[in-house]
DRENROVO-209281 format. One line per field, with one value per residue (C-alpha): residue number from 1; y, z, x. Coordinates in steps of 0.02 Angstrom, whole numbers, plus 50000, padded with zeros to 5 digits. Example, Ala and Ser with C-alpha at 12.3 -4.5 7.8 and 13.67 -1.06 7.14 Angstrom:
k	1 / 2
v	49775 / 49947
w	50390 / 50357
u	50615 / 50684
This chain:
k	1 / 2 / 3 / 4 / 5 / 6 / 7 / 8 / 9 / 10 / 11 / 12 / 13 / 14 / 15 / 16 / 17 / 18 / 19 / 20 / 21 / 22 / 23 / 24 / 25 / 26 / 27 / 28 / 29 / 30 / 31 / 32 / 33 / 34 / 35 / 36 / 37 / 38 / 39 / 40 / 41 / 42 / 43 / 44 / 45 / 46 / 47 / 48 / 49 / 50 / 51 / 52 / 53 / 54 / 55 / 56 / 57 / 58 / 59 / 60 / 61 / 62 / 63 / 64 / 65 / 66 / 67 / 68 / 69 / 70 / 71 / 72 / 73 / 74 / 75 / 76 / 77 / 78 / 79 / 80 / 81 / 82 / 83 / 84 / 85 / 86 / 87 / 88 / 89 / 90 / 91 / 92 / 93 / 94 / 95 / 96 / 97 / 98 / 99 / 100 / 101 / 102 / 103 / 104 / 105 / 106 / 107 / 108 / 109 / 110 / 111 / 112 / 113 / 114 / 115 / 116 / 117 / 118 / 119 / 120 / 121 / 122 / 123 / 124 / 125 / 126 / 127 / 128 / 129 / 130 / 131 / 132 / 133 / 134 / 135 / 136 / 137 / 138 / 139 / 140 / 141 / 142 / 143 / 144 / 145 / 146 / 147 / 148 / 149 / 150 / 151 / 152 / 153 / 154 / 155 / 156 / 157 / 158 / 159 / 160 / 161 / 162 / 163 / 164 / 165 / 166 / 167 / 168 / 169 / 170 / 171 / 172 / 173 / 174 / 175 / 176 / 177 / 178 / 179 / 180 / 181 / 182 / 183 / 184 / 185 / 186 / 187 / 188 / 189 / 190 / 191 / 192 / 193 / 194 / 195 / 196 / 197 / 198 / 199 / 200 / 201 / 202 / 203 / 204 / 205 / 206 / 207 / 208 / 209 / 210 / 211 / 212 / 213 / 214 / 215 / 216 / 217 / 218 / 219 / 220 / 221 / 222 / 223 / 224 / 225 / 226 / 227 / 228 / 229 / 230 / 231 / 232 / 233 / 234 / 235 / 236 / 237 / 238 / 239 / 240 / 241 / 242 / 243 / 244 / 245 / 246 / 247 / 248 / 249 / 250 / 251 / 252 / 253 / 254 / 255 / 256 / 257 / 258 / 259 / 260 / 261 / 262 / 263 / 264 / 265 / 266 / 267 / 268 / 269 / 270 / 271 / 272 / 273 / 274 / 275 / 276 / 277 / 278 / 279 / 280 / 281 / 282 / 283 / 284 / 285 / 286 / 287 / 288 / 289 / 290 / 291 / 292 / 293 / 294 / 295 / 296 / 297 / 298 / 299 / 300 / 301 / 302 / 303 / 304 / 305 / 306 / 307 / 308 / 309 / 310 / 311 / 312 / 313 / 314 / 315 / 316 / 317 / 318 / 319 / 320 / 321 / 322 / 323 / 324 / 325 / 326 / 327 / 328 / 329 / 330 / 331 / 332 / 333 / 334 / 335 / 336 / 337 / 338 / 339 / 340 / 341 / 342 / 343 / 344 / 345 / 346 / 347 / 348 / 349 / 350 / 351 / 352 / 353 / 354 / 355 / 356 / 357 / 358 / 359 / 360 / 361 / 362 / 363 / 364 / 365 / 366 / 367 / 368 / 369 / 370 / 371 / 372 / 373 / 374 / 375 / 376 / 377 / 378 / 379 / 380 / 381 / 382 / 383 / 384 / 385 / 386 / 387 / 388 / 389 / 390 / 391 / 392 / 393 / 394 / 395 / 396 / 397 / 398 / 399 / 400 / 401 / 402 / 403 / 404 / 405 / 406 / 407 / 408 / 409 / 410 / 411 / 412 / 413 / 414 / 415 / 416 / 417 / 418 / 419 / 420 / 421 / 422 / 423 / 424 / 425 / 426 / 427
v	43053 / 42999 / 43134 / 43106 / 43170 / 43190 / 43054 / 43105 / 43058 / 42948 / 43097 / 43202 / 43067 / 43047 / 43234 / 43240 / 43089 / 43135 / 43310 / 43243 / 43127 / 43269 / 43382 / 43245 / 43216 / 43403 / 43414 / 43273 / 43352 / 43526 / 43467 / 43370 / 43529 / 43630 / 43522 / 43578 / 43757 / 43767 / 43669 / 43798 / 43930 / 43834 / 43711 / 43726 / 43682 / 43513 / 43471 / 43531 / 43411 / 43270 / 43314 / 43314 / 43146 / 43071 / 43133 / 43055 / 42890 / 42888 / 42916 / 42771 / 42656 / 42709 / 42622 / 42464 / 42551 / 42611 / 42435 / 42362 / 42487 / 42448 / 42260 / 42266 / 42379 / 42262 / 42109 / 42184 / 42241 / 42061 / 41978 / 42088 / 42067 / 41973 / 41980 / 42080 / 42076 / 41937 / 42012 / 42181 / 42113 / 42017 / 42174 / 42277 / 42143 / 42130 / 42320 / 42337 / 42196 / 42275 / 42447 / 42381 / 42280 / 42436 / 42549 / 42528 / 42562 / 42714 / 42785 / 42765 / 42808 / 42954 / 43018 / 43019 / 43001 / 42829 / 42903 / 42992 / 42830 / 42741 / 42873 / 42848 / 42664 / 42704 / 42831 / 42710 / 42570 / 42664 / 42721 / 42539 / 42483 / 42621 / 42569 / 42416 / 42518 / 42643 / 42497 / 42421 / 42586 / 42606 / 42428 / 42444 / 42610 / 42708 / 42857 / 42991 / 42889 / 42857 / 43044 / 43071 / 42931 / 43003 / 43172 / 43101 / 43003 / 43156 / 43261 / 43122 / 43100 / 43282 / 43382 / 43329 / 43368 / 43537 / 43578 / 43527 / 43635 / 43784 / 43768 / 43755 / 43574 / 43542 / 43392 / 43250 / 43334 / 43369 / 43191 / 43122 / 43229 / 43167 / 42987 / 43011 / 43093 / 42950 / 42823 / 42935 / 42946 / 42757 / 42711 / 42862 / 42795 / 42627 / 42712 / 42806 / 42643 / 42561 / 42398 / 42363 / 42368 / 42189 / 42099 / 41920 / 41820 / 41866 / 41729 / 41645 / 41730 / 41697 / 41652 / 41773 / 41753 / 41632 / 41540 / 41665 / 41724 / 41893 / 41866 / 41958 / 41923 / 42040 / 42172 / 42156 / 42171 / 42331 / 42402 / 42369 / 42465 / 42614 / 42612 / 42600 / 42755 / 42852 / 42798 / 42835 / 43004 / 43063 / 42991 / 43143 / 43258 / 43152 / 43144 / 43333 / 43350 / 43238 / 43296 / 43483 / 43633 / 43683 / 43829 / 43722 / 43585 / 43711 / 43774 / 43595 / 43559 / 43703 / 43624 / 43457 / 43544 / 43554 / 43370 / 43318 / 43426 / 43346 / 43173 / 43181 / 43302 / 43173 / 43026 / 43041 / 42963 / 42807 / 42798 / 42799 / 42683 / 42547 / 42448 / 42438 / 42395 / 42252 / 42185 / 42180 / 42332 / 42380 / 42534 / 42606 / 42575 / 42664 / 42807 / 42830 / 42831 / 42958 / 43074 / 43070 / 43098 / 43246 / 43320 / 43300 / 43379 / 43528 / 43551 / 43541 / 43668 / 43782 / 43769 / 43812 / 43966 / 44025 / 43943 / 44096 / 44111 / 43926 / 43938 / 44099 / 44016 / 43863 / 43949 / 44137 / 44278 / 44223 / 44069 / 44150 / 44153 / 43963 / 43965 / 43894 / 43728 / 43717 / 43612 / 43478 / 43458 / 43452 / 43323 / 43213 / 43213 / 43185 / 43031 / 42960 / 42992 / 42886 / 42752 / 42754 / 42719 / 42577 / 42499 / 42502 / 42422 / 42283 / 42263 / 42256 / 42118 / 42013 / 42035 / 41967 / 42098 / 42252 / 42371 / 42291 / 42419 / 42561 / 42483 / 42458 / 42638 / 42702 / 42601 / 42666 / 42845 / 42828 / 42748 / 42875 / 43025 / 42970 / 42897 / 42963 / 43129 / 43291 / 43339 / 43495 / 43559 / 43523 / 43356 / 43284 / 43361 / 43285 / 43116 / 43119 / 43165 / 43031 / 42901 / 42943 / 42933 / 42766 / 42695 / 42748 / 42674 / 42510 / 42492 / 42533 / 42393 / 42271 / 42313 / 42298 / 42129 / 42055 / 42124 / 41981 / 41948 / 41926 / 41876 / 42023 / 41925 / 41889 / 42062 / 42155 / 42061 / 42014 / 42101 / 42009 / 42050 / 42205 / 42391 / 42435 / 42617 / 42756 / 42852 / 42854 / 42830 / 42872 / 42764
w	55029 / 54984 / 55001 / 55097 / 55072 / 55198 / 55183 / 55112 / 55221 / 55156 / 55170 / 55064 / 54931 / 54929 / 54908 / 54763 / 54671 / 54708 / 54644 / 54484 / 54451 / 54489 / 54363 / 54231 / 54264 / 54257 / 54092 / 54022 / 54075 / 54019 / 53844 / 53832 / 53874 / 53749 / 53602 / 53605 / 53646 / 53488 / 53389 / 53428 / 53347 / 53196 / 53145 / 53076 / 53193 / 53109 / 53119 / 53299 / 53346 / 53257 / 53347 / 53516 / 53475 / 53426 / 53587 / 53688 / 53595 / 53620 / 53807 / 53813 / 53712 / 53821 / 53967 / 53904 / 53925 / 54100 / 54148 / 54076 / 54171 / 54335 / 54310 / 54262 / 54411 / 54535 / 54458 / 54452 / 54633 / 54684 / 54558 / 54516 / 54337 / 54283 / 54092 / 54024 / 53834 / 53802 / 53897 / 53818 / 53642 / 53686 / 53757 / 53605 / 53486 / 53575 / 53582 / 53396 / 53351 / 53445 / 53371 / 53193 / 53211 / 53276 / 53132 / 53031 / 53184 / 53234 / 53058 / 53038 / 53213 / 53248 / 53068 / 53064 / 52905 / 52890 / 52879 / 53044 / 53128 / 53055 / 53131 / 53297 / 53294 / 53249 / 53391 / 53521 / 53496 / 53551 / 53708 / 53752 / 53709 / 53812 / 53963 / 53981 / 54021 / 54129 / 54229 / 54249 / 54312 / 54433 / 54498 / 54518 / 54611 / 54490 / 54500 / 54428 / 54269 / 54275 / 54278 / 54132 / 54033 / 54068 / 54006 / 53846 / 53809 / 53842 / 53721 / 53592 / 53617 / 53610 / 53549 / 53368 / 53364 / 53447 / 53323 / 53176 / 53236 / 53266 / 53090 / 53011 / 52955 / 52981 / 53060 / 52963 / 52951 / 53138 / 53182 / 53060 / 53140 / 53310 / 53248 / 53192 / 53357 / 53455 / 53370 / 53386 / 53574 / 53594 / 53581 / 53688 / 53827 / 53807 / 53823 / 53978 / 54058 / 54031 / 54117 / 54288 / 54436 / 54456 / 54621 / 54558 / 54397 / 54284 / 54257 / 54090 / 53966 / 54005 / 54187 / 54331 / 54487 / 54602 / 54457 / 54428 / 54254 / 54213 / 54095 / 54012 / 54158 / 54271 / 54134 / 54108 / 54295 / 54308 / 54148 / 54211 / 54370 / 54271 / 54156 / 54306 / 54380 / 54218 / 54198 / 54379 / 54384 / 54216 / 54230 / 54317 / 54181 / 54046 / 54146 / 54167 / 53978 / 53956 / 54099 / 54117 / 54006 / 53900 / 54016 / 54174 / 54091 / 54047 / 54226 / 54291 / 54177 / 54261 / 54430 / 54371 / 54339 / 54529 / 54542 / 54422 / 54511 / 54679 / 54600 / 54504 / 54608 / 54741 / 54622 / 54632 / 54805 / 54727 / 54597 / 54734 / 54852 / 54728 / 54726 / 54915 / 54926 / 54805 / 54937 / 55064 / 55158 / 55259 / 55331 / 55157 / 55113 / 55269 / 55245 / 55063 / 55112 / 55251 / 55138 / 54999 / 55126 / 55201 / 55028 / 54988 / 55152 / 55119 / 54945 / 55013 / 55149 / 55024 / 54907 / 55050 / 55095 / 54916 / 54813 / 54708 / 54663 / 54621 / 54500 / 54427 / 54393 / 54319 / 54207 / 54216 / 54305 / 54242 / 54354 / 54514 / 54588 / 54596 / 54723 / 54860 / 54767 / 54754 / 54911 / 54853 / 54685 / 54773 / 54896 / 54752 / 54681 / 54852 / 54883 / 54713 / 54750 / 54907 / 54806 / 54679 / 54815 / 54884 / 54712 / 54681 / 54851 / 54796 / 54631 / 54726 / 54838 / 54688 / 54701 / 54547 / 54526 / 54627 / 54523 / 54558 / 54693 / 54572 / 54431 / 54551 / 54609 / 54429 / 54392 / 54551 / 54504 / 54336 / 54412 / 54552 / 54442 / 54308 / 54411 / 54589 / 54609 / 54541 / 54370 / 54434 / 54453 / 54640 / 54619 / 54506 / 54612 / 54773 / 54688 / 54624 / 54794 / 54884 / 54755 / 54773 / 54963 / 54954 / 54833 / 54946 / 55099 / 55011 / 54951 / 55125 / 55197 / 55062 / 55091 / 55279 / 55266 / 55138 / 55213 / 55262 / 55448 / 55539 / 55715 / 55824 / 55867 / 55686 / 55652 / 55489 / 55328 / 55240 / 55076 / 54926 / 54864 / 54753 / 54750 / 54936 / 54936 / 54846 / 54799 / 54615 / 54562 / 54381 / 54366
u	45881 / 45705 / 45573 / 45414 / 45240 / 45103 / 44972 / 44807 / 44658 / 44518 / 44402 / 44520 / 44533 / 44345 / 44324 / 44447 / 44378 / 44197 / 44228 / 44305 / 44158 / 44037 / 44126 / 44116 / 43931 / 43898 / 43991 / 43885 / 43721 / 43776 / 43822 / 43658 / 43560 / 43663 / 43605 / 43421 / 43471 / 43578 / 43451 / 43318 / 43429 / 43494 / 43358 / 43183 / 43041 / 43018 / 43203 / 43211 / 43072 / 43164 / 43326 / 43238 / 43158 / 43326 / 43406 / 43265 / 43282 / 43471 / 43443 / 43318 / 43430 / 43577 / 43492 / 43578 / 43746 / 43703 / 43650 / 43810 / 43917 / 43829 / 43838 / 44021 / 44062 / 43978 / 44059 / 44234 / 44219 / 44186 / 44303 / 44454 / 44518 / 44362 / 44348 / 44203 / 44227 / 44104 / 43957 / 43995 / 43985 / 43826 / 43745 / 43796 / 43731 / 43562 / 43545 / 43587 / 43468 / 43323 / 43355 / 43373 / 43213 / 43125 / 43180 / 43018 / 42911 / 43014 / 43010 / 42822 / 42762 / 42879 / 42888 / 43077 / 43181 / 43259 / 43435 / 43407 / 43353 / 43504 / 43617 / 43527 / 43572 / 43752 / 43769 / 43700 / 43827 / 43985 / 43894 / 43858 / 44034 / 44114 / 44010 / 44121 / 44276 / 44182 / 44113 / 44285 / 44354 / 44210 / 44223 / 44412 / 44384 / 44494 / 44380 / 44493 / 44511 / 44324 / 44291 / 44409 / 44327 / 44154 / 44213 / 44287 / 44128 / 44019 / 44121 / 44110 / 43922 / 43873 / 44024 / 44006 / 43820 / 43851 / 43989 / 43881 / 43736 / 43849 / 43921 / 43749 / 43765 / 43580 / 43496 / 43576 / 43746 / 43752 / 43703 / 43832 / 43966 / 43910 / 43920 / 44100 / 44148 / 44070 / 44181 / 44334 / 44301 / 44287 / 44473 / 44516 / 44404 / 44490 / 44659 / 44602 / 44546 / 44716 / 44758 / 44685 / 44807 / 44869 / 44856 / 44847 / 44841 / 44695 / 44566 / 44537 / 44421 / 44238 / 44269 / 44286 / 44388 / 44301 / 44218 / 44077 / 44030 / 43953 / 43808 / 43665 / 43549 / 43646 / 43649 / 43461 / 43432 / 43534 / 43460 / 43284 / 43324 / 43389 / 43238 / 43120 / 43201 / 43180 / 42998 / 42951 / 43037 / 42968 / 42792 / 42718 / 42786 / 42704 / 42541 / 42542 / 42557 / 42405 / 42294 / 42327 / 42303 / 42454 / 42490 / 42482 / 42584 / 42719 / 42723 / 42732 / 42880 / 42973 / 42942 / 43012 / 43179 / 43194 / 43145 / 43281 / 43409 / 43369 / 43371 / 43535 / 43640 / 43691 / 43714 / 43903 / 43882 / 43806 / 43946 / 44078 / 43985 / 43932 / 44097 / 44103 / 43918 / 43956 / 44075 / 43933 / 43996 / 43843 / 43925 / 43951 / 43769 / 43709 / 43832 / 43779 / 43596 / 43630 / 43731 / 43602 / 43464 / 43554 / 43582 / 43398 / 43346 / 43459 / 43384 / 43207 / 43244 / 43330 / 43180 / 43063 / 43164 / 43193 / 43057 / 43023 / 43206 / 43214 / 43068 / 43137 / 43305 / 43222 / 43094 / 43105 / 43016 / 42845 / 42851 / 42916 / 42740 / 42741 / 42882 / 42771 / 42771 / 42961 / 42993 / 42871 / 42956 / 43125 / 43057 / 43000 / 43176 / 43253 / 43145 / 43189 / 43374 / 43357 / 43267 / 43409 / 43538 / 43434 / 43407 / 43594 / 43619 / 43502 / 43595 / 43759 / 43690 / 43639 / 43449 / 43361 / 43224 / 43274 / 43169 / 43000 / 42950 / 42987 / 42887 / 42742 / 42759 / 42758 / 42601 / 42520 / 42564 / 42478 / 42323 / 42303 / 42339 / 42215 / 42073 / 42087 / 42178 / 42107 / 42174 / 42258 / 42435 / 42433 / 42345 / 42479 / 42618 / 42554 / 42529 / 42708 / 42780 / 42680 / 42731 / 42915 / 42904 / 42813 / 42943 / 43088 / 43002 / 42963 / 43142 / 43209 / 43102 / 43160 / 43343 / 43319 / 43234 / 43355 / 43517 / 43635 / 43639 / 43804 / 43840 / 43897 / 44054 / 44096 / 44165 / 44151 / 44120 / 44282 / 44321 / 44392 / 44564 / 44562 / 44593 / 44598 / 44544 / 44455 / 44610 / 44566 / 44746 / 44784 / 44939
């Protein structure tokens, strides 16, 4: 007699898969934070600065990987089984070419040894290559495998460097160990991705289902959006470093920890929603925006009620007196989180330049902070919060204006054939 199992609700599947992706993202961020913590204990001051610079450059160069993953996810959601090898190799080649061409400039301007910069280039390529399979998993809505792949890549990216630092391998030795681990992780990520669940005959290489081809333009569009988010959300921290005293700048950097927490905490919602938004599911877009907004509101309220505790957790007892500013830093992150959802909605709808409002906002933030607002802790904070709110509002208007209109009698928009749910199956 065949056994039966109780069906799992959509909400239950979403909770399981969302939790898995959240754990993977937390692991990635935790390992990234562990690198400078161990570096401070095992490297000289000069080598620690070089390590921090390399980590920042890897993060910037990794924007190409993030853009590739987003572009592949959107394309695969629309065109199941669409091949992605060609665009992946093109993206990796362009990224490598830019980095290699920039080696002399990086060495001379940032005073880094050439072997360190060469290791930086080598560590960036597997991150870009792995983005292909992560994007396929996201677009196919195989979220449990996506979480596992993210975890494997995180361990490869940071585990080798952490191990090298802990064993006293020094700057070059730790980066070399990290390079080896990155390439060891790459085939494991490929194995985790496995074959996509088959629902029809795969298209020929270079052509997607429906005759559409994924090219570098879509990757550049998604990468530009990711870079715009990084620039806009970090601009106030850089301005504080330039315009405030060292003591005030340090205190401001503690506040931005709350901003980053409010920005990145709800991003699992965007990861889960992107494939359905790519299929023009307006309900998913509105639900994602509402959930992220509710999460941001909760964080702002929590910061208002326990601002001193928030600053104490972020920077220590010396900064607890700044607790009254906590809700404004949290609000800045919450507004940017909403903007991030809306930008991804624009990418999913095929918009050519979805990041323009964010680039304009970042430019406006710099202008106002430098030439208009007072050069004080509160002046930069208020400018950053207002900029984030304006960016979210502008993107909301753009999405509202450009959303496809359907007749009330037409019913919901049809979805293309593909993975039908968010179960995140691992088979």
